[in-house]
C-alpha positions in Angstrom: -174.3 -24.4 170.9 -173.0 -22.9 167.6 -170.0 -24.5 165.9 -168.0 -21.4 166.4 -167.2 -22.4 170.0 -165.5 -25.6 168.8 -163.9 -24.4 165.6 -160.9 -22.4 166.8 -162.9 -20.0 169.0 -163.0 -21.2 172.6 -165.1 -19.3 175.1 -163.4 -17.1 177.7 -163.3 -18.9 181.0 -165.3 -17.4 183.8 -163.3 -15.9 186.7 -164.6 -14.8 190.2 -162.4 -11.7 190.6 -163.8 -9.7 187.7 -164.1 -5.9 188.5 -167.4 -4.7 187.2 -166.1 -1.1 186.7 -162.8 -1.9 185.2 -161.9 -1.6 181.5 -159.1 -3.9 180.4 -157.1 -2.6 177.4 -155.3 -5.3 175.4 -152.4 -4.3 173.2 -150.6 -7.0 171.2 -147.3 -5.9 169.7 -144.5 -7.4 167.7 -141.3 -5.5 166.9 -143.0 -2.1 167.1 -140.5 -0.2 169.3 -140.8 2.7 166.9 -144.6 3.2 167.4 -145.7 1.3 170.5 -144.9 4.3 172.7 -147.3 6.6 170.8 -150.1 4.1 171.0 -149.5 3.3 174.7 -149.4 7.0 175.7 -152.8 7.6 174.1 -154.1 4.9 176.4 -152.5 5.9 179.7 -153.7 9.5 179.1 -157.3 8.5 178.8 -159.8 10.7 180.8 -161.3 7.4 182.1 -158.7 6.4 184.7 -160.1 3.0 185.9 -158.0 0.9 183.5 -155.7 -2.1 183.4 -153.4 -2.0 180.4 -152.0 -5.4 179.2 -149.4 -5.3 176.6 -148.7 -8.7 175.0 -145.2 -8.8 173.5 -145.6 -11.4 170.8 -141.9 -12.5 170.7 -140.4 -9.2 169.8 -136.6 -9.1 169.0 -136.3 -5.3 169.1 -136.6 -2.8 172.0 -140.4 -3.0 172.3 -140.4 -4.2 175.9 -138.0 -1.5 176.9 -140.2 1.2 175.4 -143.2 -0.2 177.3 -141.4 -0.4 180.6 -140.3 3.3 180.1 -143.9 4.5 180.1 -143.8 4.3 183.9 -147.5 3.8 184.6 -148.5 1.3 187.3 -151.6 0.3 185.4 -149.4 -1.1 182.6 -148.2 -4.7 182.7 -146.5 -6.7 180.0 -146.9 -10.4 179.1 -144.0 -11.9 177.1 -144.6 -14.7 174.7 -141.6 -16.9 174.0 -142.3 -17.0 170.3 -144.3 -15.1 167.7 -147.8 -16.5 167.7 -149.7 -13.8 165.8 -152.1 -11.1 166.7 -155.1 -13.3 167.6 -153.2 -15.5 170.0 -151.6 -12.5 171.6 -154.9 -10.8 172.1 -156.4 -14.0 173.5 -153.5 -14.3 176.0 -154.2 -10.8 177.1 -157.9 -11.2 177.5 -157.4 -14.4 179.5 -155.1 -12.5 181.9 -157.6 -9.5 182.3 -160.0 -8.8 185.1 -162.2 -6.1 183.6 -165.9 -6.5 182.9 -165.2 -4.5 179.7 -162.4 -5.3 177.2 -161.0 -2.7 174.8 -158.5 -3.4 172.1 -155.7 -1.1 170.9 -153.3 -1.7 168.0 -149.7 -0.9 168.6 -149.5 1.6 165.7 -152.7 3.5 166.3 -153.8 6.4 168.6 -156.9 7.0 170.7 -158.6 10.3 171.3 -158.1 11.0 175.0 -161.8 10.8 175.8 -162.4 7.7 173.8 -163.1 5.3 176.6 -165.1 7.9 178.6 -167.5 8.4 175.7 -167.9 4.7 175.1 -168.5 3.8 178.7 -171.1 6.7 178.9 -172.8 5.0 175.9 -172.9 1.7 177.7 -174.5 3.5 180.7 -177.3 4.7 178.4 -177.7 1.4 176.6 -179.9 -1.5 177.2 -178.5 -4.7 178.8 -178.5 -6.4 175.4 -175.8 -4.0 174.0 -172.6 -6.0 174.0 -170.3 -3.8 171.9 -169.8 0.0 171.7 -167.5 1.0 168.8 -166.6 4.3 167.2 -165.7 6.0 164.0 -162.0 6.4 163.1 -159.8 8.6 160.9 -157.4 7.0 158.4 -154.4 9.3 158.7 -152.6 8.6 155.5 -155.8 8.6 153.3 -157.2 11.5 155.2 -160.6 9.7 155.4 -163.2 9.4 158.1 -165.0 6.0 158.5 -167.9 5.6 158.4 -168.0 8.0 155.4 -170.9 10.2 154.2 -172.2 7.4 152.0 -171.7 4.5 154.5 -174.6 3.5 156.7 -174.1 4.1 160.4 -174.6 0.6 161.6 -176.1 -0.1 165.1 -178.6 -2.3 166.8 -178.9 -5.8 165.4 -176.2 -5.7 162.8 -175.7 -9.5 162.1 -177.0 -9.4 158.5 -174.9 -6.3 157.7 -171.8 -8.0 159.1 -172.3 -10.9 156.7 -171.7 -8.4 153.9 -168.7 -6.6 155.5 -167.1 -5.7 158.8 -167.9 -2.2 159.9 -166.3 -2.5 163.4 -162.6 -1.7 163.7 -160.8 -3.7 166.4 -159.2 -0.6 168.1 -162.5 1.2 168.1 -164.4 -1.5 170.0 -165.2 -1.9 173.7 -166.7 -5.4 174.4 -168.5 -6.7 177.4 -166.6 -9.6 178.9 -169.7 -11.8 178.9 -169.9 -11.6 175.1 -166.5 -13.4 175.0 -167.6 -15.9 177.7 -170.6 -16.7 175.5 -169.3 -16.5 172.0 -165.6 -17.2 172.3 -162.3 -15.5 171.7 -160.4 -14.6 168.5 -160.1 -17.5 166.1 -156.4 -18.2 165.9 -156.7 -20.1 162.7 -157.6 -17.0 160.7 -154.7 -15.2 158.9 -157.0 -12.1 158.6 -160.5 -10.9 159.5 -160.2 -12.1 163.0 -162.2 -9.1 164.2 -164.9 -9.6 161.6 -165.3 -13.2 162.7 -165.5 -12.2 166.4 -168.1 -9.5 165.9 -170.2 -11.8 163.6 -170.4 -14.3 166.5 -171.2 -11.7 169.1 -173.9 -10.1 166.9 -175.8 -13.4 166.9 -177.2 -12.5 170.4 -176.0 -8.9 171.2 -176.7 -5.5 169.8 -174.0 -2.9 168.9 -173.8 0.8 169.5 -171.6 3.4 167.7 -170.2 6.7 168.9 -170.1 8.3 165.5 -166.9 10.3 166.1 -163.3 9.8 165.0 -162.1 8.5 168.4 -159.2 6.5 166.8 -156.4 7.6 164.5 -155.5 4.6 162.3 -152.1 4.6 160.7 -151.3 2.3 157.7 -148.0 0.5 158.3 -146.0 -1.0 155.5 -146.2 -4.8 155.4 -149.3 -5.0 157.5 -151.6 -8.0 157.2 -154.2 -5.7 155.5 -152.0 -5.6 152.4 -151.6 -9.4 152.1 -154.0 -10.7 149.4 -153.2 -14.3 150.0 -154.1 -13.9 153.7 -157.3 -12.3 152.6 -158.2 -15.2 150.3 -157.4 -17.8 152.9 -159.4 -16.1 155.6 -162.4 -15.5 153.4 -162.5 -19.2 152.5 -162.5 -20.1 156.2 -165.2 -17.5 156.9 -167.4 -18.9 154.1 -167.0 -22.4 155.7 -167.7 -21.2 159.2 -170.8 -19.3 158.3 -172.1 -21.5 155.6 -175.6 -21.8 157.0 -176.0 -18.1 157.4 -174.7 -17.2 154.0 -177.0 -19.8 152.4 -179.9 -18.0 154.1 -178.8 -14.7 152.5 -178.2 -15.3 148.8 -177.1 -11.8 148.0 -174.3 -11.9 150.7 -173.4 -15.4 149.6 -173.0 -14.3 146.0 -170.8 -11.4 147.0 -168.6 -13.6 149.1 -168.2 -16.2 146.3 -167.5 -13.5 143.8 -164.8 -12.0 145.9 -163.1 -15.3 146.6 -163.4 -16.2 142.9 -161.8 -13.0 141.8 -158.9 -13.4 144.2 -158.2 -16.9 142.9 -158.2 -15.5 139.4 -155.8 -12.7 140.4 -153.4 -15.4 141.6 -153.7 -17.3 138.3 -155.8 -20.0 139.9 -158.4 -19.9 137.1 -160.1 -23.3 137.8 -160.8 -22.5 141.5 -161.8 -19.0 140.6 -164.2 -20.1 138.0 -165.8 -22.5 140.5 -166.5 -19.7 143.0 -167.7 -17.3 140.3 -170.2 -20.0 139.1 -171.4 -20.4 142.7 -172.0 -16.6 142.8 -174.0 -16.8 139.6 -176.1 -19.7 141.0 -176.7 -17.8 144.3 -177.8 -14.6 142.5 -178.4 -15.0 138.8 -179.5 -11.3 138.5 -175.9 -10.2 139.1 -174.6 -12.4 136.3 -173.2 -9.7 134.0 -171.4 -8.0 136.9 -169.9 -11.3 138.2 -168.6 -12.1 134.7 -167.2 -8.6 134.3 -165.4 -8.7 137.6 -164.1 -12.2 136.9 -162.6 -11.1 133.6 -160.9 -8.1 135.2 -159.4 -10.3 137.9 -158.0 -12.7 135.3 -156.4 -9.7 133.5 -154.9 -8.6 136.9 -156.9 -5.4 137.2 
């Protein structure tokens, strides 16, 4: 058994009442009364009707629950957490309450194309049994940018090595077979960021991925989101490096890139000694990249 099942990522418990044709949509939310209605309406209007929609209110203190209740769809139910536990914990509570053989994730500030789930379930129907995740492209609304872009590889099949380099699977784009979570665990609640990257890395150890290369999700950038927090990024990357130490050591180029990124982030925070240690590790892992590593390290020290 891989260490990921005992390091903050427990497996999803098996249940006997799973519906083989049901898609469970998990929506964690915290104080998003202003946008949760938009996200939820894009789910209830899906052309694929066989859904259960589980909204996990992560201790909101605004009118989020009232907005959800006002949607008026019998497929929607809400789970209230007594205190704010974070997105990973909220998603995990929703998954544990679900009955679908397929799990989809929606963020409370994003929108789905109305045929998103229909297209992804059709892809599963065409796919082999070893395909565990079908994800899609998405459109960054504020940046007016489609991902994957023209110069990004369309990543499908065995993508484990590619995922060591970077995450190419957005959480609200993914539909995951329940058995993947029973095998490889839930979201790691220790991680302050990159919980989706970590989950998909674990799943990719034994399952293949498919992509519907269309913008089936509209991603909105919200002020103050976790994606803008550099300290959370640094802390999460150090945990990821520890969790996947064996795999990174087997891929020296990916290890060098990870060490360089961590080192540069430390330098940006003025933590020069820690940064220098990681930058030296990057040089050891891939000496051919020495000049680039030194250049990026100097830029980080200068705050650029």
